[in-house]
C-alpha positions in Angstrom: 0.0 0.0 0.0 1.3 3.4 -0.9 0.1 7.0 -0.6 0.9 9.9 -2.8 0.0 13.6 -3.0 -2.1 14.7 -6.0 -4.0 17.7 -7.3 -7.1 18.1 -9.4 -7.7 20.8 -12.0 -9.8 23.6 -10.6 -9.6 22.3 -7.1 -7.9 24.5 -4.5 -6.8 21.8 -2.0 -4.4 18.8 -2.1 -5.6 15.2 -2.4 -3.9 12.0 -1.2 -4.2 8.9 -3.4 -4.1 5.5 -1.7 -2.8 2.7 -4.0 -3.7 -0.8 -2.7 -4.7 -4.3 -3.8 -8.0 -5.9 -3.1 -8.6 -9.5 -1.9 -8.3 -10.7 -5.6 -5.0 -8.9 -6.1 -6.5 -6.2 -8.3 -4.9 -2.8 -8.0 -7.2 -0.1 -6.8 -7.0 3.6 -5.8 -8.8 5.7 -3.2 -8.8 9.5 -3.3 -8.8 11.2 0.1 -9.7 14.9 0.4 -7.8 17.3 2.6 -8.3 20.9 3.7 -4.7 21.8 2.9 -4.6 24.5 0.1 -2.3 24.2 -2.8 -1.5 27.9 -2.6 1.1 28.9 0.0 4.1 27.1 1.5 2.2 23.9 2.5 4.6 21.2 1.2 5.7 20.1 4.6 2.2 20.1 5.9 0.8 17.9 3.1 3.7 15.5 3.4 3.0 15.0 7.1 -0.6 14.5 6.3 0.3 11.9 3.6 2.3 9.9 6.2 -0.6 10.1 8.6 -3.1 8.9 6.1 -0.9 6.0 5.0 -0.4 4.8 8.5 -4.2 5.2 9.2 -5.1 3.1 6.1 -2.5 0.5 6.8 -3.9 0.1 10.3 -7.4 -0.2 8.9 -6.3 -2.6 6.2 -9.4 -1.9 4.2 -9.3 -5.0 2.0 -7.6 -7.4 4.4 -9.1 -10.9 4.9 -8.9 -10.7 8.7 -12.0 -11.8 10.5 -14.6 -9.1 11.3 -16.7 -9.0 14.4 -19.6 -11.4 13.7 -22.0 -8.6 14.5 -21.0 -7.2 11.1 -23.0 -10.0 9.4 -26.2 -8.0 10.1 -27.8 -6.1 7.2 -26.7 -2.5 7.1 -30.3 -1.4 7.1 -31.1 -3.4 10.2 -28.1 -1.9 12.1 -29.1 1.6 10.8 -32.6 1.0 12.3 -31.1 0.0 15.6 -28.9 3.1 15.6 -31.8 5.4 14.8 -33.7 4.0 17.8 -30.8 5.1 20.1 -31.1 8.6 18.7 -34.6 9.1 20.1 -33.3 10.3 23.5 -30.2 12.0 22.1 -31.9 14.3 19.6 -34.6 17.0 19.8 -37.9 15.6 18.5 -37.8 17.7 15.4 -34.3 16.6 14.5 -35.1 13.0 15.1 -38.1 13.3 12.8 -35.8 14.6 10.0 -33.3 11.8 10.5 -36.1 9.2 10.5 -37.6 10.6 7.3 -34.3 10.6 5.5 -33.5 7.1 6.6 -36.9 5.5 5.9 -37.6 7.3 2.6 -34.1 7.5 1.0 -31.3 5.5 2.7 -33.2 2.4 3.7 -35.0 1.6 0.4 -31.7 1.9 -1.6 -29.6 -0.3 0.7 -32.4 -2.8 1.5 -32.9 -3.6 -2.1 -29.2 -4.6 -2.4 -29.2 -6.5 0.9 -25.8 -5.2 1.8 -24.3 -6.4 5.1 -22.7 -4.0 7.5 -19.3 -5.6 7.2 -19.5 -5.3 3.4 -20.3 -1.6 3.2 -17.4 -0.1 1.3 -16.4 3.3 -0.1 -17.3 2.1 -3.6 -20.8 1.2 -2.5 -21.3 4.6 -0.9 -20.0 6.4 -4.0 -22.5 4.4 -6.0 -25.3 5.6 -3.6 -24.2 9.2 -4.1 -24.1 8.8 -7.9 -27.6 7.4 -8.1 -29.2 9.7 -5.5 -27.8 12.9 -6.7 -29.9 12.5 -9.9 -33.0 12.6 -7.7 -32.2 15.1 -5.0 -29.7 17.9 -4.6 -26.1 17.5 -3.5 -26.9 19.2 -0.3 -29.6 16.7 0.5 -27.3 13.8 -0.3 -24.8 15.3 2.2 -27.5 15.2 4.9 -28.0 11.5 4.1 -24.2 10.9 4.4 -24.2 12.6 7.8 -26.6 10.0 9.1 -24.7 7.2 7.5 -21.4 8.4 8.8 -22.6 8.9 12.4 -24.0 5.3 12.3 -20.8 3.8 10.9 -18.7 5.9 13.3 -20.4 4.1 16.2 -20.0 0.7 14.6 -16.2 1.3 14.0 -15.8 2.5 17.6 -17.4 -0.7 18.9 -15.1 -2.8 16.6 -17.9 -4.2 14.5 -16.3 -2.8 11.4 -12.7 -1.8 10.9 -13.2 1.7 9.7 -15.9 4.2 8.7 -16.0 4.1 4.8 -18.0 7.4 4.8 -14.9 9.2 6.0 -12.8 8.2 3.0 -15.1 9.2 0.1 -15.5 12.6 -1.5 -18.9 14.1 -0.5 -20.9 16.2 -2.9 -19.8 19.8 -2.8 -21.8 21.9 -0.4 -23.7 24.7 -2.2 -24.5 27.7 -0.1 -28.0 29.0 -0.5 -27.9 32.6 -1.9 -31.4 32.9 -3.0 -32.7 35.1 -0.2 -34.3 38.3 -1.4 -35.0 41.3 0.9 -37.3 44.3 0.9 -35.9 47.8 1.1 -37.2 50.5 3.3 -39.9 51.6 0.9 -41.1 48.1 0.3 -41.2 47.4 4.1 -43.3 50.6 4.6 -45.6 49.5 1.9 -46.0 46.0 3.4 -46.8 47.5 6.8 -49.3 50.0 5.5 -51.0 47.7 3.0 -51.3 44.7 5.4 -53.5 46.6 7.8 -56.7 44.8 8.2 -55.2 41.5 6.9 -55.2 38.4 9.1 -51.4 38.6 8.9 -51.1 42.2 10.0 -49.6 41.5 13.4 -47.4 38.7 12.1 -45.9 40.9 9.5 -45.4 43.7 12.1 -43.6 41.5 14.6 -41.5 39.8 11.9 -40.4 43.1 10.3 -39.5 44.6 13.7 -37.9 41.5 15.4 -36.9 39.3 12.5 -38.6 36.3 14.2 -38.3 32.8 12.8 -41.6 31.3 11.9 -41.3 28.8 14.7 -40.7 31.7 17.2 -43.6 33.7 15.8 -46.1 30.9 16.1 -44.8 29.9 19.5 -45.5 33.3 21.0 -47.9 33.1 24.0 -49.5 35.8 26.0 -47.4 34.8 28.9 -44.3 35.9 26.9 -45.7 39.5 26.8 -45.0 41.8 29.8 -47.2 44.9 29.4 -45.7 46.4 32.6 -42.1 46.2 31.5 -43.0 46.5 27.8 -41.0 43.4 26.8 -41.5 40.3 24.7 -39.6 37.1 25.4 -38.8 34.5 22.8 -38.8 31.2 24.7 -41.4 28.8 23.1 -41.4 27.4 19.5 -43.9 25.6 17.3 -42.6 23.6 14.3 -43.9 21.1 11.8 -41.5 18.3 10.8 -42.8 15.6 8.5 -46.4 16.6 9.4 -45.7 16.3 13.1 -46.4 19.5 15.1 -43.9 20.0 17.9 -44.5 22.5 20.7 -41.5 23.2 22.9 -40.6 25.5 25.7 -37.3 25.7 24.0 -35.7 27.9 21.3 -33.6 26.7 18.4 -30.4 27.6 20.2 -29.5 29.1 23.6 -28.8 32.4 21.9 -32.3 32.4 20.4 -33.8 32.7 23.9 -34.0 36.5 24.2 -36.0 39.3 25.7 -36.7 42.4 23.6 -38.3 45.8 24.2 -41.7 46.7 22.8 -42.6 50.0 21.2 -45.9 51.7 21.3 -46.7 50.4 17.8 -46.0 46.8 18.9 -48.0 47.2 22.2 -51.0 48.6 20.3 -50.9 45.8 17.8 -50.8 43.1 20.6 -53.6 44.8 22.6 -55.8 44.9 19.6 -55.2 41.1 19.0 -55.8 40.4 22.7 -59.1 42.2 22.7 -60.2 40.4 19.6 -59.4 37.0 21.2 -61.3 37.9 24.3 -64.3 38.8 22.3 -64.2 35.5 20.4 -63.9 33.7 23.7 -66.9 35.5 25.1 -69.0 34.5 22.1 -67.9 30.8 22.4 -67.9 30.1 26.2 -68.2 26.4 25.7 -66.3 25.8 22.4 -63.4 28.2 22.6 -60.1 26.4 23.4 -57.7 28.8 25.2 -54.2 27.4 24.7 -52.5 30.7 25.5 -51.1 31.3 22.0 -51.3 34.7 20.3 -51.8 33.5 16.8 -54.9 31.2 16.7 -58.0 30.3 14.7 -61.4 31.6 15.7 -61.9 28.7 18.1 -58.7 29.4 19.9 -56.7 26.5 18.5 -53.2 27.1 17.1 -53.2 28.1 13.4 -51.7 25.8 10.9 -47.9 26.0 11.0 -47.7 26.6 7.2 -50.2 29.4 7.3 -47.7 32.3 7.5 -45.7 31.0 4.5 -48.8 30.4 2.3 -50.8 33.5 3.2 -47.8 35.7 2.9 -47.5 34.8 -0.8 -51.1 35.8 -1.4 -50.7 39.0 0.6 -47.6 40.3 -1.3 -49.2 39.4 -4.6 -52.4 41.3 -3.7 -50.6 44.5 -2.7 -48.1 44.4 -5.6 -44.8 43.6 -3.8 -42.1 41.3 -5.3 -42.6 37.7 -4.3 -40.3 36.6 -1.5 -40.4 33.8 1.1 -41.9 34.6 4.5 -38.5 33.7 6.0 -36.9 36.4 3.8 -38.7 38.9 6.1 -36.2 37.8 8.7 -33.4 38.6 6.2 -35.1 41.9 5.5 -35.1 42.8 9.2 -31.4 42.1 9.6 -30.5 43.9 6.4 -32.6 47.0 7.5 -30.8 47.0 10.9 -27.5 47.1 9.0 -28.9 50.0 6.9 -29.7 51.8 10.0 -26.1 51.6 11.2 -26.2 48.8 13.8 -23.2 46.6 14.2 -23.2 42.9 13.2 -22.9 41.9 16.9 -25.9 44.0 17.8 -27.9 42.4 14.9 -26.8 38.9 15.9 -28.2 39.4 19.4 -31.4 40.9 18.1 -32.0 38.0 15.7 -30.9 35.4 18.2 -28.1 33.8 16.2 -25.6 31.6 18.0 -22.9 32.3 15.5 -22.0 35.7 14.1 -21.1 34.1 10.7 -24.8 33.1 10.4 -25.8 36.7 10.9 -23.4 37.8 8.1 -25.4 35.6 5.7 -28.6 37.5 6.7 -27.1 40.9 5.7 -27.7 41.7 2.1 -26.0 44.8 0.7 -28.5 46.1 -1.8 -28.5 49.1 -4.0 -30.0 51.3 -1.3 -27.1 50.4 1.0 -24.6 51.2 -1.8 -26.2 54.6 -2.5 -26.1 55.4 1.3 -22.4 54.5 1.2 -21.8 56.6 -1.9 -23.6 59.6 -0.3 -21.5 59.2 2.9 -18.3 59.2 0.8 -19.5 62.1 -1.3 -20.5 64.3 1.7 -17.2 63.5 3.5 -15.1 64.5 0.5 -17.1 67.7 -0.1 -16.4 68.7 3.5 -12.7 67.9 3.1 -12.3 70.4 0.2 
């Protein structure tokens, strides 16, 4: 077995190529990706990594005929099902439902048809899976499948059931960053606020424009989160819909998402009007009204459909003549508008409830209005300097 350093046209990082023979004596190659860039003085670094990889693969002895733990005779899909069961208590309900959907609707059918045993799962088989699935779904989605597969196999390798994790030695589909978010400028935001008055989504639009709330945070708002004495609103409960399962949790997406924000007179008046309307509906339906404490409900007090904001928002923007954007893009619009007003990225991060400031940067879109503002600032400054 040998290992050599290799590059690929158009690729910025080095690769390491493993040359080995399979059980039948046939010569094979395995390409291993690295994060070491070709540019710069990295020859010593890549050489050290080459030696590490060679030792790692020699220890793993991928094609050796040594006996494998008998537990490896189990079908991969059966072991995957066992692994998924262990994740029930380790994951949030919504995350578990996503894992379950991916496994049962994509991964399991493909591998079950081929009846592949856990011990026989190889890099070549995983590469075949990628090749076939990527024609049906996006590369980003296939990467999510591989995350589940790799986590499962990592545990099997740690227990000695298999010699190594084959998902670690293949080249995953390239991650494509989503750049499709569109945002409203100041004039469009004002039009949205004015023209949505009287619409069932009026208060939703108002709160999302001001606070940049996630849909799960918006729908999770309860009257108990509103302090009319201190004039604050606390984001601490969420409502999500994952694979048609509605999850209500006294928990935010991340620790940083739990936040208390001040309320202006505009926000207070909007909430008081909604509260008054709910109380009237409850008075008219003393026996049928279900008071669950949520702000955004149907006429009988039950929680509105989780997809309602996204669907109705499309109808609303079309009716008032605004460009079609996703409801989630209002969150992007809120962050971008705060940047336009001169707030720092750190301040916007805390306002939006992001755990990582790099996530916040993805929410800030420098549009033509921002560029004009920058130009005017430069122009005014230079005029003063004359």
